[in-house]
Each structure stands twice: as structure tokens, then as C-alpha cells.
Backbone bond lengths (Angstrom), bond angles and torsions (degrees), N, CA, C in turn:
res aa  C-N    CA-C-N  psi(-1)  N-CA   C-N-CA  omega(-1)  CA-C   N-CA-C  phi
1 M - - - 1.445 - - 1.505 112.73 -
2 K 1.351 114.04 -37.93 1.446 119.38 -178.15 1.522 110.26 -68.49
3 S 1.339 116.23 -41.99 1.458 121.02 179.43 1.500 111.65 -64.24
4 M 1.338 117.20 -37.35 1.460 121.95 177.92 1.545 109.61 -65.72
5 A 1.307 117.05 -40.21 1.480 119.00 178.33 1.503 111.53 -66.15
6 N 1.353 115.29 -39.38 1.425 118.10 175.88 1.487 113.10 -64.77
7 T 1.338 117.64 -38.15 1.431 121.64 177.01 1.530 111.77 -64.02
8 G 1.348 114.24 -38.12 1.454 117.76 179.27 1.512 112.04 -67.86
9 D 1.350 115.43 -24.29 1.457 119.41 -176.71 1.545 111.11 -78.45
10 V 1.334 116.56 -17.34 1.473 119.87 -173.75 1.517 111.72 -59.13
11 P 1.355 121.32 -50.08 1.467 118.98 178.58 1.514 114.42 -58.32
12 L 1.345 115.80 -35.76 1.462 119.47 179.00 1.535 112.24 -65.48
13 V 1.347 113.23 -41.93 1.492 118.77 178.05 1.507 109.36 -63.37
14 K 1.296 118.03 -44.46 1.481 120.99 -179.15 1.568 109.40 -64.98
15 H 1.294 115.55 -39.31 1.460 120.43 177.95 1.487 111.62 -59.89
16 Q 1.358 115.23 -45.35 1.453 120.16 -179.34 1.530 110.79 -66.07
17 R 1.344 116.54 -39.20 1.479 119.86 179.92 1.527 109.64 -64.60
18 V 1.356 116.20 -42.07 1.481 120.09 179.34 1.540 108.79 -62.05
19 R 1.347 116.31 -43.80 1.459 121.47 -177.44 1.549 110.22 -63.30
20 R 1.322 115.20 -42.92 1.489 118.50 -179.36 1.537 110.35 -68.26
21 G 1.334 116.00 -38.74 1.471 119.92 178.05 1.517 111.29 -61.86
22 L 1.372 115.75 -45.98 1.469 117.57 -179.23 1.543 112.18 -69.88
23 Y 1.324 116.14 -31.43 1.444 120.16 175.66 1.533 111.25 -66.15
24 A 1.350 117.94 -42.01 1.450 122.04 175.07 1.500 111.05 -61.48
25 L 1.358 116.55 -42.14 1.462 119.70 179.01 1.485 111.51 -64.97
26 M 1.355 117.28 -38.60 1.473 119.42 177.13 1.524 111.23 -63.18
27 L 1.308 118.83 -42.14 1.467 123.12 177.93 1.528 109.34 -62.54
28 L 1.309 118.09 -39.62 1.493 121.29 179.40 1.512 110.15 -63.13
29 F 1.339 117.49 -46.36 1.435 120.52 -179.38 1.558 110.06 -66.69
30 T 1.304 114.55 -37.11 1.498 119.07 177.56 1.540 111.49 -60.39
31 I 1.315 115.41 -48.17 1.487 120.57 178.85 1.518 109.82 -61.30
32 M 1.300 117.48 -46.74 1.486 122.01 179.94 1.503 110.97 -60.41
33 F 1.299 117.13 -41.65 1.443 121.36 -178.60 1.527 111.22 -68.83
34 I 1.343 116.20 -37.16 1.447 120.18 178.12 1.533 110.79 -64.80
35 F 1.319 117.99 -41.04 1.410 122.54 176.92 1.549 110.35 -64.52
36 Y 1.286 116.33 -40.05 1.492 120.65 178.78 1.510 110.27 -63.67
37 V 1.342 115.80 -48.79 1.474 120.18 -177.79 1.528 109.53 -64.09
38 T 1.301 119.49 -41.54 1.455 123.54 179.63 1.525 108.91 -61.18
39 Y 1.332 116.76 -49.65 1.440 119.71 179.42 1.530 112.50 -61.65
40 M 1.268 118.28 -45.51 1.495 122.02 -177.54 1.523 112.03 -65.14
41 N 1.340 117.96 -40.57 1.446 120.80 -174.76 1.523 116.15 -90.16
42 F 1.340 116.77 -22.62 1.444 118.35 -177.06 1.554 113.86 -116.68
43 V 1.303 117.42 -11.42 1.475 120.24 -179.86 1.524 110.61 -122.57
44 H 1.302 117.69 -59.36 1.476 122.15 -173.63 1.535 112.54 -65.06
45 D 1.329 116.13 -50.47 1.456 121.39 -175.67 1.495 110.26 -140.79
46 P 1.343 121.18 66.31 1.434 124.37 -176.50 1.543 115.51 -61.86
47 Q 1.335 115.75 -20.59 1.452 119.07 177.99 1.521 111.29 -95.34
48 A 1.335 116.71 4.08 1.463 121.97 177.68 1.540 112.51 53.47
49 E 1.290 118.05 33.60 1.447 122.54 -174.84 1.540 111.36 -63.21
50 Q 1.343 117.70 -40.62 1.469 121.12 -178.08 1.535 109.31 -65.98
51 F 1.338 115.94 -45.20 1.463 118.45 -176.74 1.554 111.21 -72.94
52 L 1.322 117.78 -37.86 1.441 119.86 178.19 1.527 113.96 -68.67
53 S 1.321 117.16 -23.35 1.455 120.93 177.68 1.505 112.73 -63.44
54 H 1.324 117.81 -20.44 1.452 120.92 177.96 1.548 113.97 -87.05
55 K 1.331 115.97 -5.68 1.466 119.68 -176.30 1.530 108.23 -92.05
56 T 1.338 113.18 85.83 1.443 121.65 178.75 1.516 112.89 -107.95
57 D 1.285 117.98 160.59 1.461 122.68 175.13 1.545 112.36 56.36
58 L 1.369 115.78 38.27 1.434 120.01 176.41 1.527 112.59 -67.49
59 K 1.305 117.79 145.13 1.489 121.36 -178.78 1.542 113.22 -81.73
60 R 1.342 113.93 -16.06 1.455 119.31 179.56 1.522 109.84 -137.84
61 E 1.313 114.58 159.90 1.493 119.16 -174.59 1.510 110.46 -71.24
62 L 1.314 118.01 134.75 1.447 122.58 -179.26 1.534 106.81 -97.92
63 H 1.343 116.02 118.05 1.459 121.18 174.28 1.501 107.97 -89.85
64 T 1.304 115.31 98.22 1.449 121.03 -169.76 1.521 114.16 -57.43
65 S 1.310 116.91 -42.57 1.470 120.11 -175.66 1.570 109.13 -64.15
66 V 1.316 115.95 -41.47 1.442 120.00 178.59 1.528 110.81 -68.34
67 W 1.300 116.63 -46.02 1.457 123.76 179.59 1.516 110.96 -55.72
68 L 1.330 116.40 -43.33 1.453 121.39 -178.35 1.517 109.96 -65.50
69 K 1.347 117.71 -43.37 1.490 118.85 -179.09 1.550 108.94 -63.93
70 V 1.299 117.17 -41.24 1.449 120.28 177.89 1.525 110.26 -62.06
71 M 1.329 114.36 -43.43 1.469 120.51 -177.47 1.544 110.13 -61.88
72 Y 1.356 115.99 -41.46 1.474 118.66 178.87 1.544 111.68 -60.04
73 V 1.364 114.39 -46.17 1.459 119.89 177.31 1.519 110.65 -59.59
74 H 1.348 115.67 -41.85 1.482 121.57 -178.22 1.518 109.55 -60.74
75 V 1.338 116.14 -46.91 1.476 121.15 -177.15 1.501 110.74 -64.93
76 I 1.320 118.66 -43.90 1.445 122.22 -177.15 1.516 110.37 -62.59
77 F 1.335 118.69 -49.27 1.462 120.79 -176.99 1.545 112.17 -74.43
78 A 1.313 116.74 -26.65 1.447 119.09 176.49 1.565 109.65 -68.03
79 C 1.300 114.44 -37.42 1.504 120.52 176.77 1.522 109.16 -68.70
80 L 1.329 118.20 -40.50 1.467 120.06 179.26 1.515 110.43 -64.23
81 A 1.338 117.01 -39.13 1.447 122.13 177.48 1.529 110.40 -60.77
82 M 1.352 116.83 -43.52 1.452 120.72 178.38 1.525 112.52 -61.09
83 I 1.376 115.70 -42.69 1.458 120.55 -177.65 1.549 110.17 -69.29
84 A 1.340 116.30 -52.09 1.489 121.38 -175.79 1.524 110.57 -63.48
85 G 1.343 116.40 -46.52 1.451 120.95 -179.03 1.566 109.87 -63.60
86 G 1.282 116.43 -45.96 1.455 119.28 -179.27 1.513 113.62 -61.17
87 L 1.296 115.30 -47.27 1.495 119.91 -179.17 1.537 111.89 -62.70
88 N 1.296 114.87 -34.52 1.479 118.77 -173.62 1.533 113.51 -71.58
89 F 1.352 118.12 -7.87 1.460 121.09 173.25 1.525 111.43 -82.54
90 A 1.304 116.81 -14.22 1.464 119.85 -178.26 1.546 111.69 -69.23
91 G 1.379 116.06 135.35 1.444 118.36 -178.18 1.480 115.23 -59.06
92 R 1.363 114.92 -40.25 1.473 120.18 -177.39 1.537 110.75 -62.32
93 I 1.307 116.35 -39.65 1.458 121.57 -178.55 1.544 109.48 -72.10
94 Q 1.328 116.68 -39.77 1.457 120.81 177.90 1.517 111.63 -61.83
95 R 1.370 117.33 -33.65 1.454 119.61 175.88 1.506 114.73 -72.28
96 N 1.348 116.33 -20.08 1.465 121.72 175.89 1.546 106.17 -93.75
97 R 1.319 114.98 89.56 1.476 119.34 -171.02 1.547 112.88 -57.97
98 T 1.346 116.27 -38.89 1.495 119.44 -176.92 1.520 108.65 -64.39
99 F 1.335 117.89 -49.97 1.432 120.18 -176.74 1.556 111.31 -67.54
100 H 1.350 114.96 -36.71 1.439 120.96 177.10 1.558 109.98 -60.93
101 K 1.316 117.06 -40.69 1.435 122.45 177.93 1.559 109.69 -63.57
102 I 1.292 116.28 -48.30 1.482 120.62 -178.96 1.522 110.39 -57.81
103 L 1.320 116.75 -48.65 1.446 119.46 177.41 1.510 115.00 -64.19
104 G 1.338 113.85 -30.81 1.464 119.78 177.66 1.521 110.08 -69.60
105 Y 1.299 118.72 -43.49 1.463 120.18 176.01 1.536 110.97 -64.82
106 L 1.300 116.18 -39.15 1.482 120.46 179.19 1.526 110.49 -63.06
107 Y 1.343 115.67 -40.89 1.484 121.83 179.69 1.560 108.80 -62.62
108 V 1.336 115.86 -53.14 1.436 119.44 -175.90 1.547 110.99 -60.69
109 T 1.356 116.78 -43.45 1.429 119.01 177.35 1.506 113.26 -62.45
110 S 1.360 116.38 -42.52 1.454 120.60 178.83 1.525 111.75 -63.89
111 V 1.288 117.58 -39.87 1.494 120.90 178.40 1.501 108.59 -63.48
112 A 1.306 119.48 -44.76 1.488 123.39 179.44 1.506 112.13 -60.25
113 I 1.335 118.95 -43.60 1.426 122.95 -179.04 1.561 111.33 -72.39
114 T 1.341 114.78 -37.23 1.445 118.71 176.66 1.475 111.23 -64.49
115 D 1.351 115.94 -39.45 1.494 121.54 177.95 1.522 110.42 -64.84
116 L 1.360 115.66 -43.61 1.454 119.48 -179.20 1.511 113.16 -60.61
117 T 1.324 114.92 -47.15 1.470 118.88 179.49 1.527 112.92 -69.56
118 S 1.334 115.83 -32.54 1.497 118.69 175.74 1.511 109.96 -65.40
119 G 1.320 115.45 -36.30 1.500 121.32 177.90 1.506 111.97 -58.78
120 Y 1.351 115.04 -38.56 1.456 120.32 178.20 1.519 111.02 -69.49
121 M 1.316 117.00 -39.95 1.457 121.50 -174.97 1.571 113.27 -82.39
122 A 1.330 115.99 -19.83 1.486 119.17 -175.54 1.545 115.27 -54.64
123 P 1.374 117.87 -41.81 1.453 118.54 -179.16 1.534 113.28 -63.94
124 Y 1.325 118.26 -16.85 1.435 124.06 -178.07 1.522 112.13 -103.11
125 S 1.323 115.80 16.75 1.478 122.18 -174.32 1.493 111.82 -61.51
126 T 1.343 114.65 139.30 1.478 119.42 171.28 1.500 108.92 -64.12
127 G 1.316 115.93 131.67 1.463 119.29 -177.79 1.510 114.36 100.76
128 G 1.329 116.42 -8.27 1.461 120.00 173.62 1.491 116.50 84.71
129 K 1.337 115.22 -152.55 1.458 123.60 -168.00 1.535 112.95 -60.44
130 I 1.293 116.43 -42.28 1.490 119.07 -177.38 1.532 111.79 -59.38
131 N 1.314 117.27 -37.53 1.447 119.33 176.87 1.545 113.13 -78.16
132 S 1.327 114.91 -30.54 1.481 119.31 175.84 1.539 109.20 -62.35
133 I 1.350 115.14 -45.61 1.497 118.50 178.19 1.520 109.89 -63.91
134 A 1.315 118.82 -42.85 1.451 124.58 179.40 1.537 111.52 -57.82
135 F 1.323 116.91 -46.18 1.454 120.56 -178.73 1.523 111.30 -66.94
136 N 1.358 116.17 -40.31 1.478 118.76 176.33 1.490 112.28 -64.76
137 M 1.354 116.21 -33.51 1.480 119.91 179.28 1.570 108.31 -67.71
138 V 1.327 115.91 -40.23 1.443 119.34 177.96 1.547 110.69 -64.46
139 N 1.310 117.14 -41.73 1.489 122.78 177.71 1.525 110.59 -54.69
140 I 1.371 115.32 -47.57 1.461 121.33 -179.80 1.528 111.78 -65.93
141 L 1.339 115.90 -47.41 1.465 119.01 -178.78 1.530 111.58 -64.00
142 W 1.344 117.31 -44.33 1.445 121.20 -176.19 1.525 111.03 -63.34
143 L 1.341 116.63 -46.70 1.451 118.18 -179.00 1.564 109.48 -68.47
144 A 1.304 117.13 -37.32 1.485 119.65 -178.05 1.555 109.24 -64.75
145 M 1.314 116.47 -43.62 1.461 121.24 -179.92 1.524 110.80 -62.56
146 T 1.312 116.91 -40.16 1.443 124.04 178.94 1.512 111.74 -64.17
147 V 1.335 114.80 -44.31 1.469 119.95 179.13 1.519 110.89 -65.59
148 I 1.322 115.99 -40.02 1.494 119.77 178.03 1.488 109.81 -63.15
149 A 1.348 119.52 -39.59 1.434 122.58 178.47 1.508 111.94 -60.86
150 V 1.353 115.65 -41.20 1.479 121.09 177.71 1.518 112.03 -64.42
151 I 1.350 113.96 -44.46 1.480 118.87 178.98 1.548 112.82 -59.43
152 K 1.347 114.15 -42.63 1.476 120.08 -178.64 1.524 110.84 -63.05
153 I 1.365 117.88 -42.71 1.461 117.10 -179.17 1.498 110.63 -73.87
154 K 1.280 120.03 -26.86 1.518 121.44 175.39 1.529 108.72 -64.43
155 K 1.364 114.64 -29.59 1.441 118.44 179.94 1.562 111.27 -92.32
156 K 1.327 115.98 8.59 1.495 124.29 176.98 1.511 111.41 66.54
157 D 1.308 118.00 25.65 1.477 122.65 175.58 1.528 109.54 -93.67
158 V 1.329 115.02 86.52 1.465 120.35 -171.90 1.547 112.20 -63.94
159 Y 1.329 116.41 -45.29 1.446 120.91 -178.28 1.546 112.63 -58.20
160 K 1.313 115.30 -49.39 1.474 119.15 -176.91 1.578 109.28 -70.56
161 H 1.340 114.51 -32.04 1.465 116.77 178.57 1.541 108.18 -63.05
162 R 1.330 116.37 -44.46 1.477 120.20 -175.97 1.529 110.59 -67.55
163 I 1.339 119.02 -43.26 1.480 117.48 179.16 1.484 114.69 -66.83
164 W 1.328 116.52 -31.71 1.486 118.88 177.90 1.541 109.14 -76.85
165 M 1.303 116.19 -28.33 1.498 117.15 172.76 1.512 111.36 -68.04
166 V 1.326 117.40 -36.50 1.438 118.74 178.01 1.520 109.79 -63.66
167 R 1.329 116.34 -44.45 1.457 120.78 178.22 1.508 111.18 -61.45
168 S 1.312 117.77 -43.73 1.450 122.30 179.60 1.540 110.30 -64.36
169 Y 1.360 115.52 -49.93 1.466 119.04 -174.36 1.508 111.49 -64.65
170 A 1.329 119.31 -27.04 1.484 121.41 -178.88 1.562 109.07 -57.44
171 F 1.318 115.86 -34.63 1.511 119.21 -176.73 1.508 112.04 -72.50
172 C 1.318 118.93 -9.20 1.467 122.04 172.84 1.498 110.70 -64.06
173 F 1.327 116.04 -23.82 1.483 121.97 -178.01 1.505 114.48 -96.60
174 T 1.368 116.01 14.11 1.445 119.65 -178.61 1.551 113.46 -57.85
175 N 1.377 112.67 -48.08 1.477 117.05 -178.72 1.529 112.06 -64.34
176 M 1.326 115.68 -38.51 1.473 119.89 179.87 1.507 110.47 -59.67
177 F 1.347 118.24 -47.19 1.434 120.17 -177.22 1.491 112.97 -73.68
178 I 1.389 117.80 -32.82 1.470 118.29 174.33 1.467 112.19 -58.11
179 H 1.349 118.15 -46.92 1.436 122.00 -176.90 1.546 110.54 -72.74
180 L 1.290 116.42 -29.40 1.486 118.27 177.68 1.538 109.91 -69.20
181 Y 1.344 117.00 -46.09 1.445 119.21 176.52 1.520 113.62 -66.20
182 T 1.311 115.60 -39.44 1.489 120.08 178.73 1.519 108.99 -61.06
183 F 1.337 118.54 -44.54 1.432 121.55 -179.11 1.537 110.90 -63.22
184 I 1.328 117.58 -43.68 1.457 122.88 179.58 1.521 111.96 -59.62
185 F 1.334 114.24 -51.38 1.479 119.64 -175.10 1.541 112.26 -74.29
186 H 1.367 115.64 -34.88 1.463 118.21 -179.68 1.486 114.36 -79.34
187 K 1.341 115.77 -53.74 1.448 121.03 -177.56 1.571 112.58 -80.33
188 G 1.360 113.66 -39.10 1.457 119.05 -176.07 1.520 113.86 -80.52
189 V 1.294 115.71 -47.56 1.476 120.44 -173.78 1.521 111.53 -94.58
190 G 1.340 117.82 -27.96 1.447 122.29 176.71 1.538 113.18 95.67
191 I 1.304 118.27 14.42 1.486 122.77 178.58 1.530 107.05 -75.75
192 A 1.318 116.41 145.98 1.445 121.93 179.23 1.530 111.50 -52.87
193 Y 1.338 117.41 150.06 1.446 121.49 -172.63 1.526 111.42 -60.46
194 T 1.367 117.18 -45.27 1.456 118.34 -176.91 1.516 111.37 -63.38
195 D 1.345 117.10 -43.49 1.460 119.25 177.07 1.508 113.12 -66.40
196 S 1.299 117.27 -35.59 1.477 121.33 174.71 1.470 111.77 -64.53
197 Y 1.319 117.31 -36.98 1.489 122.22 -179.32 1.552 107.97 -67.44
198 T 1.335 117.18 -43.29 1.435 120.38 177.69 1.555 112.20 -61.87
199 I 1.313 116.63 -41.37 1.470 119.89 172.67 1.506 111.65 -59.94
200 G 1.370 114.08 -40.56 1.442 118.54 -179.85 1.530 113.16 -63.46
201 V 1.341 115.85 -42.80 1.471 122.03 -178.80 1.549 109.91 -61.63
202 L 1.320 114.39 -53.54 1.479 119.92 -177.55 1.558 110.86 -67.69
203 G 1.331 115.14 -39.51 1.435 118.93 178.43 1.492 113.52 -65.89
204 A 1.303 117.13 -40.20 1.466 121.67 177.23 1.512 112.59 -59.62
205 I 1.356 116.83 -45.46 1.446 120.37 179.70 1.522 111.13 -59.09
206 F 1.317 117.28 -50.78 1.449 124.08 179.05 1.500 111.21 -58.55
207 T 1.318 117.64 -47.62 1.439 122.51 -178.32 1.515 113.86 -64.20
208 L 1.312 118.65 -42.70 1.447 121.81 -178.78 1.497 112.96 -69.26
209 I 1.340 117.69 -37.07 1.457 121.57 176.54 1.542 109.41 -63.04
210 L 1.351 115.78 -44.89 1.459 123.33 -179.43 1.535 109.83 -64.40
211 L 1.328 117.12 -47.56 1.473 120.46 -177.94 1.521 111.84 -62.13
212 A 1.334 117.35 -39.21 1.431 122.01 -179.66 1.557 108.53 -62.53
213 E 1.304 118.37 -45.35 1.486 120.24 179.44 1.520 111.42 -64.29
214 L 1.357 115.37 -38.25 1.484 117.51 177.85 1.479 111.55 -64.29
215 V 1.330 117.58 -43.69 1.460 120.41 177.18 1.449 114.32 -59.65
216 I 1.334 118.19 -41.88 1.445 123.92 176.59 1.486 111.97 -59.17
217 R 1.341 116.29 -50.56 1.474 121.72 -176.04 1.522 112.80 -68.11
218 I 1.325 117.06 -32.31 1.470 119.91 -176.28 1.513 113.10 -88.82
219 F 1.347 117.00 -41.51 1.453 120.51 -169.13 1.546 115.17 -110.28
220 F 1.287 119.82 -10.41 1.453 120.83 -175.19 1.500 114.38 -117.05
221 K 1.342 118.48 15.60 1.418 120.01 177.59 1.541 113.07 -61.98
222 D 1.343 116.03 -38.14 1.499 119.51 -177.44 1.502 110.84 -68.52
223 S 1.330 120.03 -18.34 1.469 123.21 -175.66 1.545 108.94 -73.28
224 A 1.346 116.39 -19.73 1.470 119.78 -177.90 1.550 113.22 -62.25
225 N 1.339 115.23 -22.17 1.438 120.73 -175.50 1.572 112.24 -94.41
226 L 1.345 116.64 6.13 1.453 119.73 -178.43 1.555 111.64 -69.84
227 K 1.316 116.06 137.77 1.421 121.62 179.07 1.499 111.92 -84.12
228 P 1.365 117.87 152.80 1.471 119.43 -179.06 1.541 114.43 -55.55
229 H 1.355 117.29 -35.18 1.495 116.73 -176.74 1.475 113.12 -74.19
230 H 1.350 117.67 -5.82 1.442 120.79 175.14 1.586 111.78 -88.23
231 A 1.313 114.64 2.86 1.450 119.48 -172.27 1.497 109.80 -69.09
232 T 1.351 113.35 145.76 1.464 121.09 169.92 1.533 107.17 -119.18
233 S 1.284 118.40 120.37 1.465 121.03 -170.99 1.488 112.02 -97.43
234 L 1.354 114.45 156.14 1.448 118.24 175.84 1.489 113.57 -72.61
């Protein structure tokens, strides 16, 4: 009987190892991306001249100095959201309720500020109105998912808190996927930068929503059995 139980535990152990490996890989990519974004925006091109050169035919005047200040704030808090949200999925941190709470508050605050600054920059989006609408939609969805996650943990619903946090955290990678798709379609396929950027924006939204649901279905099934007293609140 003991050997059978141990045999039955093998798939679970392998599943946990895979999940931990993918989580470590995600953190690695997150750290690498943060270093890349920091270098590009604060060292390589602090005036965002290359990016701003693609903003043509704007419907309203772009005040570059103001836009840059808002962009810096946006980048800083987007990076903080990526770090705080990513770390908070770690089991060790979730067991440390105080630290988990601190990171949770930092994540929620960072999302709110990132949303606010994105709302300012949305009307000046490369690609025009369609991308402005898309960015505003992301802002609404991201904040709504984050608020729902907070409400769920306040109600001690750990499973729903975690799945809504997965959905929320996925949007931290919006910029990464936009630039990935833009690079592929512009440099790889040869499509004009503005059109490639539009594909990147719409493609990133679809991809991140899909990836979040896949992660939930594959890696968070066991969380459905968590009891209320195991909850860690924001």
C-alpha cells in the first residue's frame, strides 16, 4: 500500500517540479526584461527619440517634456508591478503573510499608477485611435482584475484570488509582447512599423488573456481545494 501511494505521488512531484522550473524561468525573463527596459529608457535613449519618431499624424499636440516625465513614472511602476507580482507567487513568500501583504500592496499601487500614466499616454499612441482604444481597454481590464483579486482574498477565497492574480499579472507583460510582435512583423516580415505596432498591441492582448487561462487550467487546479484558513490576504 505504501509503495502504491508513493507511485501515485510521482506525477504530483513531477508536476510541482515543472511548475517551479517554469516559475523560475518566468522570473529570469522578467529580470532580464526589466534590465533591458531600464537600459533602453534611461541610458540608451532617455529622450525616447527613436520611439517618438514613429508618432506621426497625432490628433493633439504632444508636449514632449511632460510625456517623457509621465513615461518615466510609467516605466518605473510597471517594473515594480512585475517584480512584486512575480515574487508574490512564490510559496515561501505566500507563507510569510506580512511580506506577502507588503508586496501585494506594492503591486496594487504600482498597477494603479501604471494604469493612470498609461491613460495619459494612450491618446498619443503610435498607430492612432485603434491603439488608443486598445490601451484604454487594457487599463480597465488590468485594474478590474486586480481589484477583483483583492476582493476575493478579503473574502478568504484563496483559489479565486490566485486565478484573478494570474489574469492580472499577465498584463504586466503587455509591453514585452507588443515589442516582440512589432519586431517580428517589422524586421522579420517587412510590414511598416506603425502597422506592425498595431498588430503587436492587439496580438499582445489576445496572447496574454489566452496564456493566463492556460496557466490557470494547467498549474492552478490543485489550488481549488485550498481551505479559507490557508488564505494569505493583501
